[in-house]
C-alpha positions as CSV (number, residue, x, y, z in Angstrom):
1,M,-0.1,0.0,-0.2
2,A,1.4,3.2,-1.0
3,H,0.9,6.3,1.6
4,V,0.0,9.7,-0.7
5,V,0.3,12.9,1.6
6,I,-0.8,16.2,0.3
7,L,0.7,19.4,2.1
8,G,-1.9,22.1,1.4
9,A,-5.9,22.1,1.2
10,G,-6.6,25.0,-0.9
11,T,-7.8,25.4,-4.9
12,G,-5.5,22.6,-5.5
13,G,-5.0,20.7,-2.6
14,L,-8.4,19.7,-1.9
15,P,-9.2,18.8,-5.4
16,A,-6.0,17.2,-5.5
17,A,-6.9,15.1,-2.8
18,Y,-10.4,14.0,-3.9
19,E,-9.0,13.0,-7.3
20,M,-6.3,11.3,-5.9
21,K,-8.4,9.1,-3.6
22,E,-10.5,8.5,-6.4
23,M,-7.7,7.3,-9.1
24,L,-6.0,4.7,-6.6
25,G,-9.0,3.6,-4.7
26,P,-9.1,1.8,-1.3
27,A,-6.1,-0.1,-2.0
28,H,-3.6,3.0,-1.0
29,Q,-4.1,5.9,1.6
30,V,-4.5,9.1,1.1
31,T,-3.6,12.2,3.7
32,L,-4.3,16.0,3.4
33,V,-2.7,17.9,5.9
34,S,-3.4,22.1,6.4
35,E,-2.9,24.2,8.7
36,N,-6.2,25.5,8.6
37,P,-9.6,23.3,9.2
38,Y,-11.7,24.9,6.7
39,F,-11.5,25.3,3.2
40,Q,-11.6,28.9,1.8
41,F,-12.8,30.2,-1.9
42,V,-10.0,32.7,-2.6
43,P,-11.5,34.0,-5.7
44,S,-14.6,35.1,-3.8
45,N,-12.3,37.2,-1.5
46,P,-12.7,40.3,-3.1
47,W,-16.8,40.6,-2.5
48,A,-15.2,39.7,1.3
49,G,-13.5,42.4,1.3
50,V,-16.5,45.3,0.5
51,G,-18.8,43.0,3.1
52,W,-20.5,41.3,-0.3
53,R,-20.0,38.2,1.2
54,S,-19.4,36.8,4.8
55,R,-17.0,34.0,5.8
56,E,-20.0,31.5,6.3
57,E,-20.7,31.9,3.0
58,I,-17.8,31.3,1.1
59,V,-16.0,29.2,4.1
60,F,-16.6,25.2,5.1
61,E,-15.0,23.0,7.5
62,I,-13.0,20.4,5.4
63,E,-13.2,17.2,7.6
64,P,-16.8,15.9,7.5
65,H,-16.2,16.3,3.6
66,T,-13.3,14.1,3.2
67,K,-14.0,11.7,5.8
68,R,-16.8,10.4,3.7
69,K,-14.3,10.2,0.8
70,H,-12.1,8.1,3.4
71,I,-9.3,10.6,3.2
72,D,-7.5,11.0,5.9
73,F,-7.0,14.9,7.5
74,I,-4.9,16.6,9.8
75,A,-5.1,20.3,10.3
76,K,-1.8,20.8,11.8
77,R,0.7,23.2,10.3
78,C,3.7,21.4,9.1
79,D,7.0,22.9,10.4
80,K,9.7,20.6,8.8
81,I,9.8,18.3,5.4
82,D,13.0,15.4,6.1
83,A,12.8,14.6,1.8
84,E,15.9,12.1,2.3
85,N,13.6,10.1,4.7
86,N,10.3,11.1,3.6
87,V,9.0,12.3,7.0
88,L,6.4,15.3,8.1
89,T,6.9,17.2,11.3
90,L,4.2,18.9,12.4
91,S,3.6,21.8,14.5
92,D,2.8,19.3,17.6
93,D,6.0,17.4,16.7
94,S,4.2,14.6,15.7
95,T,5.7,13.1,12.4
96,I,3.6,11.8,9.2
97,D,5.8,9.0,6.9
98,Y,5.1,9.2,2.9
99,D,5.7,7.4,0.0
100,Y,4.7,10.3,-2.2
101,L,4.6,14.0,-0.9
102,V,2.2,16.7,-3.1
103,I,2.7,20.2,-2.1
104,T,-0.3,22.4,-3.1
105,T,0.5,24.8,0.1
106,G,0.0,28.2,-1.7
107,P,2.3,30.7,-1.1
108,A,3.3,32.6,1.9
109,L,2.8,36.7,1.4
110,A,6.0,38.3,1.4
111,F,4.8,41.7,3.3
112,E,8.4,42.4,4.4
113,A,9.9,43.3,1.2
114,V,8.5,46.2,1.1
115,P,9.1,47.8,4.6
116,G,5.8,49.0,6.6
117,A,3.7,47.3,4.4
118,G,1.3,45.1,5.8
119,P,-1.9,44.3,7.7
120,F,0.0,43.6,11.0
121,S,2.2,46.3,10.6
122,G,0.7,48.0,13.8
123,F,-0.1,51.7,11.7
124,N,-3.5,52.3,12.5
125,K,-3.3,52.9,8.7
126,A,-1.5,50.2,7.2
127,T,-2.3,48.7,3.4
128,H,-4.6,45.6,3.7
129,S,-4.5,42.2,1.6
130,I,-7.3,39.9,0.2
131,C,-5.1,36.8,-0.2
132,T,-6.9,35.0,2.5
133,I,-10.6,35.6,3.9
134,D,-8.9,36.6,7.6
135,H,-6.7,39.3,5.6
136,A,-10.0,40.6,3.3
137,E,-12.3,40.8,6.7
138,K,-9.8,43.0,7.9
139,A,-9.3,44.8,4.7
140,H,-13.7,45.5,4.8
141,E,-12.9,46.8,8.4
142,A,-10.3,49.2,7.7
143,Y,-12.4,50.4,4.7
144,M,-15.7,51.0,6.5
145,N,-13.8,53.0,9.2
146,N,-12.6,55.2,6.3
147,L,-16.1,55.7,5.0
148,D,-17.3,56.5,8.2
149,S,-15.2,58.9,9.4
150,D,-16.3,62.7,9.0
151,N,-13.6,63.2,6.4
152,P,-12.7,60.1,4.2
153,D,-9.0,59.8,2.7
154,P,-8.2,58.8,-0.6
155,I,-8.2,55.4,-1.3
156,V,-5.1,53.2,-2.9
157,I,-5.2,50.2,-4.4
158,G,-2.4,48.1,-6.5
159,A,0.1,45.7,-6.0
160,M,3.4,45.9,-4.7
161,P,7.3,45.0,-6.5
162,G,7.2,41.3,-7.5
163,A,3.5,40.6,-7.6
164,S,2.2,38.1,-9.5
165,C,-1.7,38.3,-9.5
166,F,-2.7,41.1,-10.6
167,G,-6.3,40.4,-11.8
168,P,-7.8,40.6,-8.1
169,A,-6.5,44.2,-7.5
170,Y,-8.4,45.3,-10.2
171,E,-11.4,43.3,-9.4
172,Y,-11.4,44.7,-6.2
173,L,-10.5,48.0,-7.4
174,L,-13.8,47.9,-9.4
175,I,-15.7,46.6,-6.8
176,V,-15.0,49.0,-4.4
177,L,-16.1,51.6,-6.9
178,K,-19.4,49.7,-7.5
179,D,-19.9,49.5,-3.7
180,L,-19.1,53.1,-3.4
181,E,-22.0,54.1,-6.2
182,K,-24.3,51.6,-4.3
183,R,-24.3,53.1,-0.8
184,G,-24.3,57.3,-2.5
185,A,-20.8,57.5,-1.4
186,R,-18.5,57.8,-4.1
187,S,-18.0,61.8,-3.8
188,K,-16.6,61.5,-0.2
189,I,-13.4,59.8,-1.5
190,P,-11.4,63.1,-3.0
191,E,-9.0,60.6,-4.8
192,V,-8.9,56.9,-6.0
193,H,-5.1,55.9,-6.9
194,F,-4.5,52.6,-8.8
195,V,-0.5,51.9,-8.0
196,T,1.0,48.7,-10.0
197,S,4.1,47.4,-10.7
198,E,2.8,46.2,-14.2
199,P,4.6,48.5,-17.2
200,Y,1.1,49.2,-18.4
201,L,-2.4,48.7,-17.4
202,G,-3.8,45.5,-18.1
203,H,-0.3,43.4,-18.1
204,L,-1.7,40.8,-15.2
205,G,1.7,39.6,-15.4
206,I,1.6,37.7,-18.7
207,A,1.8,40.5,-21.3
208,G,-2.1,41.2,-21.5
209,V,-4.5,38.9,-22.7
210,G,-6.6,39.8,-25.7
211,D,-7.8,43.5,-25.2
212,S,-7.0,43.2,-22.0
213,P,-4.9,46.6,-21.7
214,A,-7.5,48.4,-23.4
215,I,-10.5,46.8,-21.7
216,L,-8.7,47.7,-18.3
217,S,-8.0,51.2,-19.6
218,R,-10.8,52.9,-20.2
219,H,-12.7,51.4,-17.4
220,I,-10.0,52.9,-15.2
221,K,-10.3,56.5,-16.9
222,E,-14.1,56.5,-17.1
223,L,-14.3,55.9,-13.3
224,G,-12.0,58.5,-12.5
225,V,-9.2,56.4,-11.1
226,H,-5.2,57.5,-11.7
227,G,-3.5,55.0,-12.8
228,H,0.2,54.5,-12.1
229,V,2.4,52.1,-14.0
230,N,5.7,50.9,-13.5
231,M,5.7,51.8,-9.7
232,N,8.7,50.9,-7.4
233,T,6.8,50.9,-3.9
234,Q,9.9,51.7,-1.2
235,K,8.1,51.7,2.2
236,V,4.8,52.1,3.9
237,E,4.0,54.7,6.7
238,D,1.4,55.2,8.5
239,G,-1.8,56.7,5.9
240,K,1.2,56.9,3.1
241,I,2.7,55.1,0.4
242,F,5.9,55.9,-0.7
243,S,6.4,54.4,-4.3
244,Q,9.2,55.1,-7.4
245,Q,7.9,55.8,-10.8
246,V,10.5,54.5,-13.5
247,N,10.8,54.6,-16.9
248,E,11.2,51.3,-19.5
249,K,15.2,51.0,-18.4
250,G,14.2,50.5,-14.8
251,E,15.3,53.8,-14.0
252,P,13.4,56.3,-11.6
253,V,11.9,59.4,-12.9
254,K,9.4,60.5,-10.0
255,E,9.2,60.2,-6.2
256,E,5.0,59.7,-6.0
257,T,3.8,59.7,-1.8
258,F,0.1,58.5,-1.5
259,D,-1.8,59.8,1.2
260,F,-4.5,57.3,1.8
261,G,-7.6,56.5,4.6
262,F,-7.8,52.9,3.2
263,S,-5.5,50.8,0.8
264,M,-5.1,47.1,-0.5
265,M,-2.0,46.5,-2.2
266,L,-1.4,43.0,-3.0
267,P,2.0,41.8,-1.8
268,A,4.5,39.4,-3.6
269,F,4.6,35.6,-3.0
270,K,6.8,33.5,-1.7
271,G,7.3,30.0,-0.6
272,V,6.1,28.7,2.5
273,D,9.2,27.9,4.9
274,A,8.8,24.4,5.4
275,V,8.7,23.7,2.0
276,A,11.3,26.5,1.4
277,N,13.8,25.1,3.5
278,V,14.6,21.3,2.1
279,E,18.1,21.7,0.7
280,G,17.2,21.3,-3.7
281,L,13.7,21.5,-3.8
282,C,13.0,25.2,-4.2
283,N,14.5,28.2,-6.3
284,P,15.8,31.1,-4.3
285,K,12.4,32.7,-3.4
286,G,10.7,29.2,-2.2
287,F,8.8,27.6,-4.7
288,V,9.2,24.2,-5.9
289,I,11.0,23.4,-8.8
290,V,9.1,20.9,-11.1
291,D,9.4,18.9,-14.7
292,E,6.9,19.5,-17.1
293,H,5.3,16.5,-15.4
294,Q,4.9,18.4,-12.1
295,R,7.4,16.1,-10.3
296,S,10.6,17.4,-8.3
297,P,14.1,16.7,-10.5
298,K,16.0,16.6,-7.4
299,Y,13.2,14.3,-5.3
300,P,11.2,12.0,-7.6
301,N,8.6,11.2,-5.1
302,I,7.8,14.6,-4.6
303,Y,5.1,16.5,-7.3
304,S,3.9,19.8,-6.9
305,A,1.1,22.1,-8.0
306,G,-0.3,25.8,-8.3
307,V,0.8,29.2,-6.7
308,C,3.7,27.2,-4.8
309,I,5.5,26.2,-7.9
310,A,8.5,27.9,-9.7
311,I,7.6,29.8,-12.7
312,P,9.8,32.0,-14.4
313,P,8.5,35.8,-15.5
314,V,6.7,36.1,-18.8
315,E,9.1,38.6,-20.1
316,A,11.6,41.2,-18.1
317,T,9.8,44.1,-16.8
318,P,11.2,47.5,-15.3
319,V,10.2,46.7,-12.1
320,P,9.9,43.0,-11.4
321,T,6.5,41.4,-12.2
322,G,5.5,37.5,-11.0
323,A,3.6,35.1,-13.5
324,P,0.2,34.2,-12.3
325,K,-1.2,30.5,-11.5
326,T,-4.9,31.0,-12.2
327,G,-7.3,28.3,-11.2
328,Y,-8.0,25.8,-14.2
329,M,-4.2,26.0,-15.2
330,I,-3.5,24.7,-11.1
331,E,-6.3,22.1,-11.7
332,S,-4.3,21.1,-15.2
333,M,-1.5,20.9,-12.8
334,V,-3.3,18.6,-9.9
335,T,-4.8,16.3,-12.7
336,A,-1.3,15.3,-14.7
337,L,0.1,15.1,-11.3
338,V,-2.5,12.3,-9.6
339,H,-2.2,10.4,-13.2
340,N,1.6,10.4,-12.8
341,I,1.7,9.2,-9.1
342,K,-0.7,6.8,-10.4
343,S,1.5,5.5,-13.0
344,N,4.6,5.4,-10.9
345,I,3.0,3.6,-8.2
346,E,1.5,0.8,-11.0
347,G,4.9,0.8,-12.3
348,K,3.9,2.4,-15.7
349,E,7.1,4.0,-16.8
350,G,6.3,6.3,-19.8
351,K,3.2,7.0,-19.0
352,E,3.4,10.6,-17.7
353,E,1.3,12.8,-18.2
354,M,1.4,16.9,-18.7
355,G,-1.0,19.8,-17.6
356,T,-2.3,21.9,-20.5
357,W,-1.8,24.8,-18.3
358,N,-4.8,26.7,-19.8
359,A,-6.7,29.5,-18.2
360,I,-9.8,30.5,-17.7
361,C,-10.6,33.3,-15.5
362,L,-13.6,35.3,-14.8
363,A,-13.4,39.0,-12.7
364,D,-16.7,40.4,-11.5
365,L,-16.8,44.5,-11.2
366,G,-20.1,44.8,-9.4
367,D,-23.0,44.9,-12.0
368,T,-21.0,43.7,-15.1
369,G,-17.5,41.4,-15.3
370,V,-14.3,41.0,-17.4
371,G,-13.5,37.5,-18.5
372,F,-10.5,35.9,-20.2
373,V,-9.4,32.7,-21.9
374,A,-5.9,31.6,-22.8
375,L,-4.9,28.2,-24.3
376,P,-2.6,28.0,-22.8
377,Q,-2.3,30.9,-20.1
378,F,1.5,31.7,-21.1
379,K,2.2,33.3,-25.2
380,P,2.5,31.7,-27.8
381,R,-1.3,30.9,-27.2
382,R,-4.1,28.8,-29.4
383,I,-6.6,31.0,-28.1
384,D,-6.3,34.4,-26.9
385,W,-9.7,36.3,-25.8
386,Y,-10.7,38.7,-23.3
387,G,-14.0,40.1,-23.3
388,E,-16.7,42.5,-21.1
389,G,-20.6,42.2,-20.2
390,P,-23.0,41.6,-17.4
391,W,-22.8,37.8,-18.2
392,V,-19.5,38.0,-16.7
393,H,-21.0,38.7,-13.0
394,W,-23.3,36.3,-13.1
395,A,-21.2,33.6,-14.6
396,K,-18.6,34.6,-11.3
397,I,-21.6,34.4,-8.9
398,A,-22.4,30.7,-10.5
399,F,-18.7,29.5,-10.8
400,E,-18.7,30.5,-7.1
401,K,-21.8,28.4,-6.1
402,Y,-21.0,25.3,-8.6
403,F,-17.4,25.2,-7.1
404,M,-17.5,24.9,-3.2
405,A,-20.9,22.6,-4.4
406,K,-18.4,20.2,-5.9
407,M,-16.1,20.5,-2.9
408,K,-18.6,19.5,-0.5
409,A,-19.6,16.8,-2.5
410,G,-15.9,15.7,-3.0
411,V,-15.9,15.9,-6.7
412,S,-12.9,17.5,-8.6
413,E,-14.1,16.9,-12.1
414,P,-17.6,16.0,-12.7
415,F,-17.7,14.6,-16.2
416,Y,-20.5,17.1,-17.0
417,E,-17.7,19.2,-16.8
418,K,-15.2,17.6,-18.7
419,L,-17.3,16.7,-21.4
420,L,-18.7,20.4,-22.0
421,F,-14.9,21.6,-21.6
422,Q,-14.3,19.1,-24.3
423,M,-16.3,20.5,-26.7
424,L,-14.8,23.6,-25.7
425,G,-11.4,22.5,-27.1
426,I,-10.1,22.8,-23.3
427,S,-8.9,20.3,-21.5
428,R,-6.6,19.5,-18.0
429,L,-4.2,17.3,-20.2
430,K,-2.4,17.9,-22.9
431,S,-3.3,14.2,-24.1
432,D,-6.7,14.9,-23.9
433,E,-6.2,18.1,-26.5
434,P,-7.8,18.5,-29.4
435,K,-5.5,17.0,-32.4
436,P,-4.8,19.8,-34.9
437,F,-6.4,18.5,-38.3
438,K,-4.4,17.4,-41.4
439,K,-5.9,17.3,-45.2
440,S,-5.6,14.3,-46.4
441,A,-3.4,14.2,-49.1
């Protein structure tokens, strides 16, 4: 019997546990380990950051659902990985032996990369995050405190140098503006700034998708937001962000100080300590190095998927930016590694799968939205489409309900979902991708 341990129970880890157990069956043991006892649907955090979602609506306890699928669940932090001896040490000094380890921890948040940044800086007016439900709740509280004051101060939203997940920053900016409109409070805010390390609006860490630069630039301009690109934010003080704008060569051209009453600035990511400390497993930032089959070149029984893996930037930018790892892209990594572990257990050499890394994203903007399809996520692409409209708003709401339901049901990819995407030419595995049509002679 093989023991597969999955470390991290987020968007990648919980589906990985379900897929792994379904593929391996009762003959093998699957254990899911997570620092938190709950699953949180991260794409809904921008809504939580303005009070449009409560914790109860986007969070649920994991164990009742994994128990029904005969998956062992341990809600403890992993403090050490002994990759040479295949042992995890948990926060209470207990240990777990494994035959295969799947790392799906997601990232740690590198607030310290910008001195004074982050919700725990101790400042009365701190920069906030929506990367976790806890952070989104704190952001909502700070947002309301500014809004409820007699004279609200400016709002600053954006992304720090080295950030890689830009979509939620745009989404949160436009949701905040819609929320202010609904409250009849837009005129109370003297200024709104979008401060980003991207070289241009709509870059998104992937050199844009379809018409994303034009669409997002138009939205920001029409809504009266001051957009600032190539911003190398250097430090944060109480109610102040100090940033430096650079030119295409990365040379400083302008010093900017942004006063704020409320700010949400997405941080750069890094690897979590237990993973980053394993010799030879990660790059200098603590992200897991994997091959095209999601396997560690150093430790062949360790696989990884999601935001915690090492992916080089799409292109060099004047201010450092990273490449995002989006939802469907992560799901394709997970499906590939599950197949590969099963093949390895069964001794089927040469049967390794590769994920397509396709990207399908929906971003709500209050009562409309923007979405993109990039097949694959990184250029050159087979499909490169970006669109907008009220349908995206409703599609994201539907997707939230659907994804939460299938996670509670213990199913990663229902047959009808796979069939629908295949009809659209979208698949998780390269082996399932539609073959190019060849004209007969």
